[in-house]
C-alpha atoms as a printed R data frame, in Angstrom:
    type eleno elety resid chain resno       x      y       z
1   ATOM     1    CA   MET     A     1   0.000  0.000   0.000
2   ATOM     2    CA   MET     A     2   1.404  3.377  -1.006
3   ATOM     3    CA   THR     A     3   1.972  6.000   1.693
4   ATOM     4    CA   PRO     A     4   0.677  9.496   0.797
5   ATOM     5    CA   TYR     A     5   3.257 12.258   0.703
6   ATOM     6    CA   ASP     A     6   3.400 14.731   3.559
7   ATOM     7    CA   PHE     A     7   2.363 18.288   2.715
8   ATOM     8    CA   GLU     A     8   2.753 21.235   5.009
9   ATOM     9    CA   ILE     A     9  -0.524 23.012   5.734
10  ATOM    10    CA   ALA     A    10  -0.792 26.766   5.339
11  ATOM    11    CA   ALA     A    11   0.472 28.829   8.264
12  ATOM    12    CA   ARG     A    12  -2.943 30.501   8.541
13  ATOM    13    CA   LEU     A    13  -4.372 27.228   9.872
14  ATOM    14    CA   GLY     A    14  -1.810 27.058  12.660
15  ATOM    15    CA   SER     A    15  -4.028 29.036  15.040
16  ATOM    16    CA   VAL     A    16  -7.344 27.517  13.922
17  ATOM    17    CA   GLU     A    17  -8.439 24.253  15.500
18  ATOM    18    CA   GLU     A    18 -11.065 21.791  14.332
19  ATOM    19    CA   TYR     A    19 -14.492 22.974  15.467
20  ATOM    20    CA   TYR     A    20 -15.390 21.585  18.911
21  ATOM    21    CA   PHE     A    21 -18.645 20.002  17.751
22  ATOM    22    CA   SER     A    22 -16.875 18.284  14.865
23  ATOM    23    CA   ARG     A    23 -14.683 16.410  17.360
24  ATOM    24    CA   LYS     A    24 -17.304 15.838  20.048
25  ATOM    25    CA   LEU     A    25 -19.976 14.538  17.712
26  ATOM    26    CA   ARG     A    26 -17.523 11.913  16.438
27  ATOM    27    CA   GLU     A    27 -17.010 10.768  20.014
28  ATOM    28    CA   ILE     A    28 -20.761 10.651  20.639
29  ATOM    29    CA   GLU     A    29 -21.275  8.653  17.446
30  ATOM    30    CA   GLU     A    30 -18.672  6.139  18.600
31  ATOM    31    CA   MET     A    31 -20.471  5.829  21.955
32  ATOM    32    CA   ARG     A    32 -23.753  5.223  20.151
33  ATOM    33    CA   ARG     A    33 -22.201  2.542  17.952
34  ATOM    34    CA   ALA     A    34 -21.043  0.871  21.151
35  ATOM    35    CA   GLY     A    35 -24.677  0.795  22.348
36  ATOM    36    CA   ALA     A    36 -24.992  3.974  24.441
37  ATOM    37    CA   ASP     A    37 -28.300  5.844  24.284
38  ATOM    38    CA   ILE     A    38 -27.010  9.430  24.140
39  ATOM    39    CA   LEU     A    39 -29.555 12.196  24.627
40  ATOM    40    CA   SER     A    40 -28.023 15.263  23.005
41  ATOM    41    CA   LEU     A    41 -29.024 18.787  23.958
42  ATOM    42    CA   GLY     A    42 -25.865 20.276  22.514
43  ATOM    43    CA   ILE     A    43 -26.514 21.379  18.950
44  ATOM    44    CA   GLY     A    44 -28.665 24.335  17.876
45  ATOM    45    CA   SER     A    45 -30.150 22.734  14.757
46  ATOM    46    CA   PRO     A    46 -33.932 23.232  14.694
47  ATOM    47    CA   ASP     A    47 -35.782 19.923  14.798
48  ATOM    48    CA   LEU     A    48 -39.021 21.486  13.545
49  ATOM    49    CA   PRO     A    49 -39.846 21.643   9.807
50  ATOM    50    CA   PRO     A    50 -40.324 24.704   7.633
51  ATOM    51    CA   HIS     A    51 -43.865 25.788   6.822
52  ATOM    52    CA   PRO     A    52 -45.503 23.341   4.351
53  ATOM    53    CA   SER     A    53 -45.891 26.097   1.756
54  ATOM    54    CA   VAL     A    54 -42.107 26.518   1.710
55  ATOM    55    CA   VAL     A    55 -41.482 22.845   0.981
56  ATOM    56    CA   GLU     A    56 -44.219 22.871  -1.659
57  ATOM    57    CA   ARG     A    57 -42.604 25.867  -3.388
58  ATOM    58    CA   LEU     A    58 -39.233 24.098  -3.402
59  ATOM    59    CA   ALA     A    59 -40.748 20.991  -4.988
60  ATOM    60    CA   LEU     A    60 -42.664 23.025  -7.549
61  ATOM    61    CA   GLU     A    61 -39.666 25.076  -8.661
62  ATOM    62    CA   SER     A    62 -37.309 22.089  -8.662
63  ATOM    63    CA   ALA     A    63 -39.563 20.276 -11.111
64  ATOM    64    CA   LYS     A    64 -39.145 23.018 -13.709
65  ATOM    65    CA   ILE     A    65 -36.501 22.476 -16.374
66  ATOM    66    CA   SER     A    66 -35.530 26.150 -16.341
67  ATOM    67    CA   THR     A    67 -34.304 26.446 -12.722
68  ATOM    68    CA   HIS     A    68 -31.109 24.396 -12.639
69  ATOM    69    CA   GLY     A    69 -28.505 26.711 -14.096
70  ATOM    70    CA   TYR     A    70 -26.042 29.148 -12.564
71  ATOM    71    CA   GLN     A    71 -27.631 32.088 -10.794
72  ATOM    72    CA   SER     A    72 -26.846 35.744 -10.288
73  ATOM    73    CA   TYR     A    73 -24.071 36.482  -7.802
74  ATOM    74    CA   ARG     A    74 -26.406 39.062  -6.261
75  ATOM    75    CA   GLY     A    75 -29.195 36.531  -5.748
76  ATOM    76    CA   ALA     A    76 -32.619 36.157  -7.331
77  ATOM    77    CA   VAL     A    77 -34.718 39.314  -7.657
78  ATOM    78    CA   GLU     A    78 -37.681 37.654  -5.927
79  ATOM    79    CA   LEU     A    79 -35.553 36.732  -2.911
80  ATOM    80    CA   ARG     A    80 -34.008 40.198  -2.613
81  ATOM    81    CA   ASN     A    81 -37.450 41.780  -2.833
82  ATOM    82    CA   ALA     A    82 -38.764 39.400  -0.168
83  ATOM    83    CA   LEU     A    83 -35.812 40.181   2.119
84  ATOM    84    CA   ALA     A    84 -36.429 43.904   1.665
85  ATOM    85    CA   MET     A    85 -40.111 43.483   2.530
86  ATOM    86    CA   TRP     A    86 -39.187 41.316   5.533
87  ATOM    87    CA   TYR     A    87 -36.897 44.014   6.906
88  ATOM    88    CA   SER     A    88 -39.489 46.697   6.268
89  ATOM    89    CA   THR     A    89 -42.332 44.755   7.901
90  ATOM    90    CA   ARG     A    90 -40.457 43.171  10.794
91  ATOM    91    CA   PHE     A    91 -37.867 45.838  11.658
92  ATOM    92    CA   GLY     A    92 -39.080 49.073  10.092
93  ATOM    93    CA   VAL     A    93 -35.869 49.196   8.040
94  ATOM    94    CA   GLU     A    94 -36.036 50.166   4.371
95  ATOM    95    CA   LEU     A    95 -33.378 48.434   2.249
96  ATOM    96    CA   ASN     A    96 -33.037 48.815  -1.509
97  ATOM    97    CA   PRO     A    97 -33.310 45.263  -2.879
98  ATOM    98    CA   GLU     A    98 -31.176 46.217  -5.877
99  ATOM    99    CA   SER     A    99 -28.182 47.533  -3.962
100 ATOM   100    CA   GLU     A   100 -28.438 47.100  -0.169
101 ATOM   101    CA   ILE     A   101 -29.102 43.354   0.190
102 ATOM   102    CA   LEU     A   102 -26.815 40.433  -0.594
103 ATOM   103    CA   PRO     A   103 -28.188 36.877  -0.209
104 ATOM   104    CA   LEU     A   104 -25.752 34.361   1.271
105 ATOM   105    CA   ILE     A   105 -25.283 30.613   1.405
106 ATOM   106    CA   GLY     A   106 -25.910 30.877   5.152
107 ATOM   107    CA   SER     A   107 -24.843 33.738   7.404
108 ATOM   108    CA   LYS     A   108 -21.773 31.758   8.570
109 ATOM   109    CA   GLU     A   109 -20.474 32.231   5.036
110 ATOM   110    CA   GLY     A   110 -21.175 35.947   5.379
111 ATOM   111    CA   ILE     A   111 -18.974 36.213   8.471
112 ATOM   112    CA   MET     A   112 -16.035 34.819   6.528
113 ATOM   113    CA   HIS     A   113 -16.727 36.936   3.453
114 ATOM   114    CA   THR     A   114 -16.986 40.116   5.504
115 ATOM   115    CA   VAL     A   115 -13.795 39.502   7.445
116 ATOM   116    CA   MET     A   116 -11.855 38.540   4.324
117 ATOM   117    CA   THR     A   117 -13.128 41.653   2.540
118 ATOM   118    CA   TYR     A   118 -11.960 44.155   5.150
119 ATOM   119    CA   ILE     A   119  -9.283 42.607   7.364
120 ATOM   120    CA   SER     A   120  -5.621 42.552   6.375
121 ATOM   121    CA   LYS     A   121  -2.670 41.121   8.269
122 ATOM   122    CA   GLY     A   122  -2.403 42.792  11.670
123 ATOM   123    CA   ASP     A   123  -5.766 44.573  11.578
124 ATOM   124    CA   LYS     A   124  -7.523 44.346  14.941
125 ATOM   125    CA   VAL     A   125 -11.071 43.070  15.335
126 ATOM   126    CA   LEU     A   126 -13.148 43.349  18.508
127 ATOM   127    CA   VAL     A   127 -14.712 39.936  19.102
128 ATOM   128    CA   PRO     A   128 -17.099 39.011  21.949
129 ATOM   129    CA   ASN     A   129 -15.948 36.671  24.734
130 ATOM   130    CA   THR     A   130 -18.205 34.746  25.182
131 ATOM   131    CA   GLY     A   131 -19.184 34.433  21.543
132 ATOM   132    CA   TYR     A   132 -19.581 32.265  18.477
133 ATOM   133    CA   PRO     A   133 -16.157 30.633  17.834
134 ATOM   134    CA   THR     A   134 -16.413 31.287  14.087
135 ATOM   135    CA   TYR     A   135 -15.866 35.011  14.675
136 ATOM   136    CA   SER     A   136 -12.367 34.441  16.034
137 ATOM   137    CA   SER     A   137 -11.566 31.729  13.491
138 ATOM   138    CA   ALA     A   138 -12.496 33.987  10.584
139 ATOM   139    CA   VAL     A   139 -10.291 36.801  11.883
140 ATOM   140    CA   ARG     A   140  -7.322 34.471  12.340
141 ATOM   141    CA   LEU     A   141  -7.762 32.977   8.872
142 ATOM   142    CA   ALA     A   142  -7.610 36.532   7.499
143 ATOM   143    CA   GLU     A   143  -4.399 37.017   9.552
144 ATOM   144    CA   GLY     A   144  -6.050 39.708  11.624
145 ATOM   145    CA   GLU     A   145  -5.652 40.128  15.370
146 ATOM   146    CA   VAL     A   146  -8.495 39.025  17.653
147 ATOM   147    CA   VAL     A   147  -9.119 41.516  20.454
148 ATOM   148    CA   ASN     A   148 -11.584 39.967  22.878
149 ATOM   149    CA   TYR     A   149 -14.036 42.166  24.708
150 ATOM   150    CA   LEU     A   150 -15.482 40.514  27.788
151 ATOM   151    CA   LEU     A   151 -19.221 40.024  28.202
152 ATOM   152    CA   LYS     A   152 -20.111 39.534  31.857
153 ATOM   153    CA   GLU     A   153 -23.369 38.414  33.415
154 ATOM   154    CA   GLU     A   154 -23.349 41.292  35.906
155 ATOM   155    CA   ASN     A   155 -23.365 43.755  32.963
156 ATOM   156    CA   GLY     A   156 -26.193 41.997  31.165
157 ATOM   157    CA   TYR     A   157 -23.658 40.686  28.618
158 ATOM   158    CA   MET     A   158 -23.290 44.141  27.078
159 ATOM   159    CA   PRO     A   159 -19.866 45.526  26.034
160 ATOM   160    CA   GLU     A   160 -18.283 48.102  28.332
161 ATOM   161    CA   LEU     A   161 -17.544 50.489  25.496
162 ATOM   162    CA   ASP     A   162 -15.524 52.980  27.517
163 ATOM   163    CA   THR     A   163 -12.967 50.279  28.346
164 ATOM   164    CA   LEU     A   164 -12.402 49.025  24.794
165 ATOM   165    CA   PRO     A   165  -9.253 49.781  22.788
166 ATOM   166    CA   THR     A   166  -9.594 51.719  19.542
167 ATOM   167    CA   LYS     A   167  -6.061 52.058  18.202
168 ATOM   168    CA   GLY     A   168  -5.649 49.848  15.151
169 ATOM   169    CA   VAL     A   169  -9.197 48.471  15.505
170 ATOM   170    CA   LYS     A   170 -10.917 48.185  12.126
171 ATOM   171    CA   MET     A   171 -13.993 46.105  12.939
172 ATOM   172    CA   MET     A   172 -16.275 45.216  15.843
173 ATOM   173    CA   ILE     A   173 -18.461 42.096  15.774
174 ATOM   174    CA   VAL     A   174 -21.605 42.018  17.909
175 ATOM   175    CA   ASN     A   175 -24.378 39.442  18.105
176 ATOM   176    CA   TYR     A   176 -27.740 40.408  19.630
177 ATOM   177    CA   PRO     A   177 -29.795 38.531  20.647
178 ATOM   178    CA   HIS     A   178 -26.598 36.960  21.879
179 ATOM   179    CA   MET     A   179 -25.474 33.396  21.449
180 ATOM   180    CA   PRO     A   180 -24.770 31.567  23.729
181 ATOM   181    CA   THR     A   181 -26.018 33.705  26.656
182 ATOM   182    CA   GLY     A   182 -29.434 34.621  25.254
183 ATOM   183    CA   ALA     A   183 -28.937 38.280  26.223
184 ATOM   184    CA   VAL     A   184 -31.165 40.777  24.404
185 ATOM   185    CA   ALA     A   185 -29.941 44.283  23.594
186 ATOM   186    CA   SER     A   186 -32.353 47.183  23.958
187 ATOM   187    CA   ARG     A   187 -32.707 49.908  21.356
188 ATOM   188    CA   GLY     A   188 -30.623 52.122  23.641
189 ATOM   189    CA   ASP     A   189 -27.892 49.489  23.896
190 ATOM   190    CA   LEU     A   190 -27.662 49.159  20.127
191 ATOM   191    CA   GLN     A   191 -27.674 52.924  19.610
192 ATOM   192    CA   GLN     A   192 -24.757 53.317  22.021
193 ATOM   193    CA   ILE     A   193 -22.748 50.715  20.101
194 ATOM   194    CA   VAL     A   194 -23.484 52.427  16.780
195 ATOM   195    CA   ASP     A   195 -22.540 55.835  18.182
196 ATOM   196    CA   TRP     A   196 -19.277 54.461  19.594
197 ATOM   197    CA   CYS     A   197 -18.304 52.865  16.263
198 ATOM   198    CA   ARG     A   198 -19.123 56.081  14.395
199 ATOM   199    CA   LYS     A   199 -17.001 58.083  16.815
200 ATOM   200    CA   HIS     A   200 -14.004 55.794  16.304
201 ATOM   201    CA   HIS     A   201 -14.531 54.988  12.601
202 ATOM   202    CA   ILE     A   202 -14.944 51.245  13.211
203 ATOM   203    CA   LEU     A   203 -16.901 48.927  10.908
204 ATOM   204    CA   LEU     A   204 -19.721 47.358  12.944
205 ATOM   205    CA   VAL     A   205 -21.000 43.865  12.083
206 ATOM   206    CA   ASN     A   206 -24.142 42.607  13.827
207 ATOM   207    CA   ASP     A   207 -24.937 38.893  13.513
208 ATOM   208    CA   ASN     A   208 -28.709 38.677  14.049
209 ATOM   209    CA   PRO     A   209 -30.040 35.136  13.388
210 ATOM   210    CA   TYR     A   210 -31.838 34.698  16.739
211 ATOM   211    CA   CYS     A   211 -34.005 37.808  16.610
212 ATOM   212    CA   PHE     A   212 -37.390 36.024  16.373
213 ATOM   213    CA   ILE     A   213 -36.855 33.124  18.802
214 ATOM   214    CA   ARG     A   214 -38.257 33.687  22.323
215 ATOM   215    CA   ASN     A   215 -37.957 37.420  21.727
216 ATOM   216    CA   ASP     A   216 -40.972 39.733  21.793
217 ATOM   217    CA   ASN     A   217 -39.178 42.779  20.409
218 ATOM   218    CA   PRO     A   218 -37.014 41.933  17.371
219 ATOM   219    CA   LEU     A   219 -34.570 44.724  16.491
220 ATOM   220    CA   SER     A   220 -32.193 45.406  13.639
221 ATOM   221    CA   ILE     A   221 -29.075 47.440  14.241
222 ATOM   222    CA   LEU     A   222 -29.780 49.091  10.880
223 ATOM   223    CA   ALA     A   223 -32.756 50.820  12.480
224 ATOM   224    CA   MET     A   224 -30.453 52.853  14.720
225 ATOM   225    CA   ASP     A   225 -29.645 56.469  13.865
226 ATOM   226    CA   GLY     A   226 -26.491 56.710  11.771
227 ATOM   227    CA   ALA     A   227 -26.113 52.941  11.452
228 ATOM   228    CA   ARG     A   228 -25.872 52.945   7.642
229 ATOM   229    CA   GLU     A   229 -22.622 54.934   7.916
230 ATOM   230    CA   VAL     A   230 -20.760 52.188   9.807
231 ATOM   231    CA   ALA     A   231 -22.884 49.041  10.197
232 ATOM   232    CA   ILE     A   232 -23.877 45.943   8.278
233 ATOM   233    CA   GLU     A   233 -26.143 43.175   9.523
234 ATOM   234    CA   LEU     A   234 -26.119 39.442   8.915
235 ATOM   235    CA   ASN     A   235 -29.369 37.518   9.143
236 ATOM   236    CA   SER     A   236 -30.542 34.023   8.375
237 ATOM   237    CA   LEU     A   237 -33.583 31.806   7.864
238 ATOM   238    CA   SER     A   238 -31.899 28.912   9.716
239 ATOM   239    CA   LYS     A   239 -33.485 29.557  13.095
240 ATOM   240    CA   SER     A   240 -36.446 31.809  12.363
241 ATOM   241    CA   HIS     A   241 -37.874 29.534   9.660
242 ATOM   242    CA   ASN     A   242 -36.410 26.100  10.556
243 ATOM   243    CA   MET     A   243 -34.236 26.074   7.433
244 ATOM   244    CA   ALA     A   244 -30.752 25.486   8.849
245 ATOM   245    CA   GLY     A   245 -29.772 22.896   6.254
246 ATOM   246    CA   TRP     A   246 -31.052 25.046   3.400
247 ATOM   247    CA   ARG     A   247 -28.187 27.531   3.994
248 ATOM   248    CA   ILE     A   248 -29.956 30.805   3.258
249 ATOM   249    CA   GLY     A   249 -28.820 34.060   4.816
250 ATOM   250    CA   MET     A   250 -28.224 37.677   3.914
251 ATOM   251    CA   ILE     A   251 -26.209 40.815   4.496
252 ATOM   252    CA   GLY     A   252 -27.966 44.181   4.685
253 ATOM   253    CA   GLY     A   253 -26.215 47.524   4.602
254 ATOM   254    CA   ALA     A   254 -25.135 50.484   2.526
255 ATOM   255    CA   LYS     A   255 -24.560 49.951  -1.204
256 ATOM   256    CA   GLU     A   256 -20.838 50.587  -0.763
257 ATOM   257    CA   ARG     A   257 -20.514 47.725   1.724
258 ATOM   258    CA   ILE     A   258 -22.538 45.309  -0.419
259 ATOM   259    CA   ASP     A   259 -20.441 46.081  -3.497
260 ATOM   260    CA   GLU     A   260 -17.211 45.592  -1.538
261 ATOM   261    CA   ILE     A   261 -18.226 42.254  -0.036
262 ATOM   262    CA   LEU     A   262 -19.485 41.052  -3.417
263 ATOM   263    CA   ARG     A   263 -15.979 41.537  -4.829
264 ATOM   264    CA   PHE     A   264 -14.830 38.756  -2.504
265 ATOM   265    CA   LYS     A   265 -17.951 36.583  -2.510
266 ATOM   266    CA   SER     A   266 -18.223 36.442  -6.318
267 ATOM   267    CA   ASN     A   267 -14.851 34.677  -6.394
268 ATOM   268    CA   MET     A   268 -15.962 32.066  -3.847
269 ATOM   269    CA   ASP     A   269 -19.252 30.673  -5.193
270 ATOM   270    CA   SER     A   270 -21.583 30.733  -8.193
271 ATOM   271    CA   GLY     A   271 -24.842 31.575  -6.489
272 ATOM   272    CA   MET     A   272 -27.552 29.534  -4.799
273 ATOM   273    CA   PHE     A   273 -29.866 26.952  -6.367
274 ATOM   274    CA   LEU     A   274 -32.795 29.025  -7.648
275 ATOM   275    CA   PRO     A   275 -35.607 26.867  -6.175
276 ATOM   276    CA   LEU     A   276 -34.035 27.313  -2.724
277 ATOM   277    CA   GLN     A   277 -34.099 31.075  -3.203
278 ATOM   278    CA   LEU     A   278 -37.725 31.104  -4.370
279 ATOM   279    CA   ALA     A   279 -38.840 28.851  -1.510
280 ATOM   280    CA   ALA     A   280 -37.029 31.199   0.893
281 ATOM   281    CA   ALA     A   281 -39.000 34.102  -0.563
282 ATOM   282    CA   THR     A   282 -42.184 32.203   0.309
283 ATOM   283    CA   ALA     A   283 -40.937 31.663   3.860
284 ATOM   284    CA   LEU     A   284 -40.202 35.364   4.304
285 ATOM   285    CA   GLY     A   285 -43.805 36.180   3.434
286 ATOM   286    CA   LEU     A   286 -45.276 34.176   6.329
287 ATOM   287    CA   GLY     A   287 -47.390 36.172   8.767
288 ATOM   288    CA   ASP     A   288 -47.383 36.741  12.520
289 ATOM   289    CA   GLU     A   289 -49.017 33.383  13.186
290 ATOM   290    CA   TRP     A   290 -45.865 31.572  12.002
291 ATOM   291    CA   TYR     A   291 -43.606 33.286  14.538
292 ATOM   292    CA   ALA     A   292 -46.220 32.934  17.295
293 ATOM   293    CA   SER     A   293 -46.623 29.200  16.691
294 ATOM   294    CA   GLN     A   294 -42.869 28.600  16.782
295 ATOM   295    CA   ASN     A   295 -42.425 30.558  19.978
296 ATOM   296    CA   GLU     A   296 -45.304 28.771  21.675
297 ATOM   297    CA   ILE     A   297 -43.402 25.517  21.146
298 ATOM   298    CA   TYR     A   298 -40.082 26.994  22.308
299 ATOM   299    CA   ARG     A   299 -41.640 28.494  25.428
300 ATOM   300    CA   ARG     A   300 -42.960 25.081  26.466
301 ATOM   301    CA   ARG     A   301 -39.536 23.593  25.848
302 ATOM   302    CA   GLU     A   302 -37.949 26.423  27.799
303 ATOM   303    CA   ALA     A   303 -40.025 25.528  30.865
304 ATOM   304    CA   LYS     A   304 -38.877 21.913  30.654
305 ATOM   305    CA   GLY     A   305 -35.270 22.972  30.035
306 ATOM   306    CA   LEU     A   306 -35.314 25.140  33.140
307 ATOM   307    CA   GLU     A   307 -36.456 22.102  35.134
308 ATOM   308    CA   ILE     A   308 -33.494 20.150  33.786
309 ATOM   309    CA   LEU     A   309 -30.981 22.846  34.707
310 ATOM   310    CA   GLU     A   310 -32.502 23.226  38.162
311 ATOM   311    CA   ALA     A   311 -32.208 19.459  38.706
312 ATOM   312    CA   LEU     A   312 -28.522 19.747  37.765
313 ATOM   313    CA   GLY     A   313 -27.934 22.628  40.161
314 ATOM   314    CA   VAL     A   314 -27.344 25.067  37.288
315 ATOM   315    CA   GLU     A   315 -28.443 28.682  37.848
316 ATOM   316    CA   CYS     A   316 -30.133 30.242  34.838
317 ATOM   317    CA   ARG     A   317 -30.508 33.984  34.166
318 ATOM   318    CA   PRO     A   318 -34.122 34.980  33.290
319 ATOM   319    CA   ASN     A   319 -35.413 36.568  30.064
320 ATOM   320    CA   GLN     A   320 -33.124 34.800  27.612
321 ATOM   321    CA   ALA     A   321 -33.804 34.721  23.861
322 ATOM   322    CA   GLY     A   322 -32.792 32.327  21.110
323 ATOM   323    CA   LEU     A   323 -32.561 28.554  20.859
324 ATOM   324    CA   PHE     A   324 -30.638 27.903  24.077
325 ATOM   325    CA   LEU     A   325 -30.603 28.163  27.844
326 ATOM   326    CA   TRP     A   326 -27.380 29.412  29.425
327 ATOM   327    CA   GLY     A   327 -26.635 28.688  33.057
328 ATOM   328    CA   ARG     A   328 -23.873 28.772  35.657
329 ATOM   329    CA   VAL     A   329 -22.584 25.433  36.962
330 ATOM   330    CA   PRO     A   330 -22.375 24.826  40.726
331 ATOM   331    CA   GLU     A   331 -19.626 26.615  42.662
332 ATOM   332    CA   GLY     A   332 -16.267 24.860  42.485
333 ATOM   333    CA   ASP     A   333 -17.061 23.033  39.235
334 ATOM   334    CA   ASN     A   334 -16.011 23.869  35.676
335 ATOM   335    CA   CYS     A   335 -17.953 23.450  32.470
336 ATOM   336    CA   TYR     A   336 -15.800 20.748  30.857
337 ATOM   337    CA   ASP     A   337 -15.731 18.405  33.857
338 ATOM   338    CA   PHE     A   338 -19.427 19.025  34.447
339 ATOM   339    CA   CYS     A   339 -20.389 18.175  30.842
340 ATOM   340    CA   ASP     A   340 -18.089 15.159  30.626
341 ATOM   341    CA   ARG     A   341 -19.482 13.659  33.846
342 ATOM   342    CA   LEU     A   342 -22.993 14.169  32.511
343 ATOM   343    CA   LEU     A   343 -22.071 12.545  29.194
344 ATOM   344    CA   TYR     A   344 -20.168  9.546  30.551
345 ATOM   345    CA   GLU     A   345 -22.335  8.863  33.622
346 ATOM   346    CA   LYS     A   346 -25.811  9.805  32.375
347 ATOM   347    CA   HIS     A   347 -25.307  9.740  28.586
348 ATOM   348    CA   ILE     A   348 -26.628 13.311  28.306
349 ATOM   349    CA   PHE     A   349 -24.762 15.860  26.222
350 ATOM   350    CA   LEU     A   350 -24.747 19.577  27.065
351 ATOM   351    CA   THR     A   351 -22.342 22.107  25.587
352 ATOM   352    CA   PRO     A   352 -19.550 23.418  27.852
353 ATOM   353    CA   GLY     A   353 -19.591 27.214  27.865
354 ATOM   354    CA   GLY     A   354 -15.808 27.402  27.677
355 ATOM   355    CA   ILE     A   355 -15.839 26.694  23.942
356 ATOM   356    CA   PHE     A   356 -17.320 30.179  23.522
357 ATOM   357    CA   GLY     A   357 -14.430 31.868  25.341
358 ATOM   358    CA   SER     A   358 -12.859 32.120  28.773
359 ATOM   359    CA   GLU     A   359 -15.854 34.020  30.154
360 ATOM   360    CA   GLY     A   360 -17.968 30.917  29.584
361 ATOM   361    CA   GLU     A   361 -15.927 28.462  31.622
362 ATOM   362    CA   GLN     A   362 -18.381 28.441  34.538
363 ATOM   363    CA   TYR     A   363 -21.414 27.943  32.289
364 ATOM   364    CA   VAL     A   364 -23.186 25.332  30.190
365 ATOM   365    CA   ARG     A   365 -25.537 25.662  27.235
366 ATOM   366    CA   LEU     A   366 -28.697 23.588  26.755
367 ATOM   367    CA   SER     A   367 -30.304 23.436  23.314
368 ATOM   368    CA   LEU     A   368 -34.081 23.721  22.987
369 ATOM   369    CA   CYS     A   369 -33.957 21.969  19.609
370 ATOM   370    CA   ALA     A   370 -35.466 18.836  21.125
371 ATOM   371    CA   SER     A   371 -39.025 17.647  21.621
372 ATOM   372    CA   GLU     A   372 -40.783 17.954  24.973
373 ATOM   373    CA   GLU     A   373 -40.774 14.162  25.129
374 ATOM   374    CA   MET     A   374 -36.998 14.058  24.802
375 ATOM   375    CA   LEU     A   375 -36.563 16.810  27.364
376 ATOM   376    CA   GLU     A   376 -38.760 14.823  29.735
377 ATOM   377    CA   ARG     A   377 -36.559 11.754  29.185
378 ATOM   378    CA   VAL     A   378 -33.499 13.835  30.043
379 ATOM   379    CA   LEU     A   379 -35.160 15.077  33.224
380 ATOM   380    CA   GLU     A   380 -36.165 11.571  34.282
381 ATOM   381    CA   ARG     A   381 -32.670 10.263  33.627
382 ATOM   382    CA   ILE     A   382 -31.107 13.020  35.739
383 ATOM   383    CA   LYS     A   383 -33.505 12.401  38.615
384 ATOM   384    CA   SER     A   384 -32.839  8.673  38.487
């Protein structure tokens, strides 16, 4: 048998590790193959389906012979118009569908595109700690410098703007409603962040995929005064419309920003499958009853999830939004030991908060992407 040659990987990957869930899910799969019944509350992948009309539109458009070719780099006109109407109706934000909206193959793609568009070697980027690990990974891949700003429970997980460095800082990434803590920013909070970035000439990127989940007051940072001068916003249908695997997101912002990001993005992909885009347009047209029905389910799951965390001795901050519950582990414990004991002794998987940054090391995250029946099984197993 021939041995493959060794090839040195690019230096840019030296500071980027394999994603935590990629490793952990392999371990869980091995445990399951060995016969373990693992109940996983770790991953934030919605288990509910999209609205039936969305699936019907996908099937209808896919059956047409004219929908299988390459698509516009700027996205289908119908999708851009639907995204513009969605922002107008849901956020009171008027975006020009021709020039101020860029559809994405998921908002995770948009994070990478945005960072690669603006960040050069040595540029500093303010990244939340705790926060989505992809933010830091994208900055490092672009050879930028990650500058963590700490989000603390006692401050409501809001940045202490007066303490943040500005010299050499080119970009600030925020994420409200926040993952993993579930913190919700008020209009005043968002306006302060916009004003601070305008004062210091810093590009502001808000990642906003959780705005409709367990949140009665969805906000867009683009609705803040002066935001168009410095801010762009990423959004997604993954959580709000149960379409995570469909990979449909967007960037909204000033024409100049969209044109700049498109210069990078157009070299990375050849557009989305048209039937996916048209089905997404149908999803964006759903009325209030869609969001209400989803949140009714998540609120019931939230109640059961809180019972689980209480049974584990985990303290949970009230009024969280999004797909998760975030809680502090008992005094003297740490998140990794806590989660490993739960996995190996009870075959229950929660996410250790430390993967989201050092500020999360005393916390765990519980996903609400599980049926009430499964959550009840978890509770019974803990109590046993």
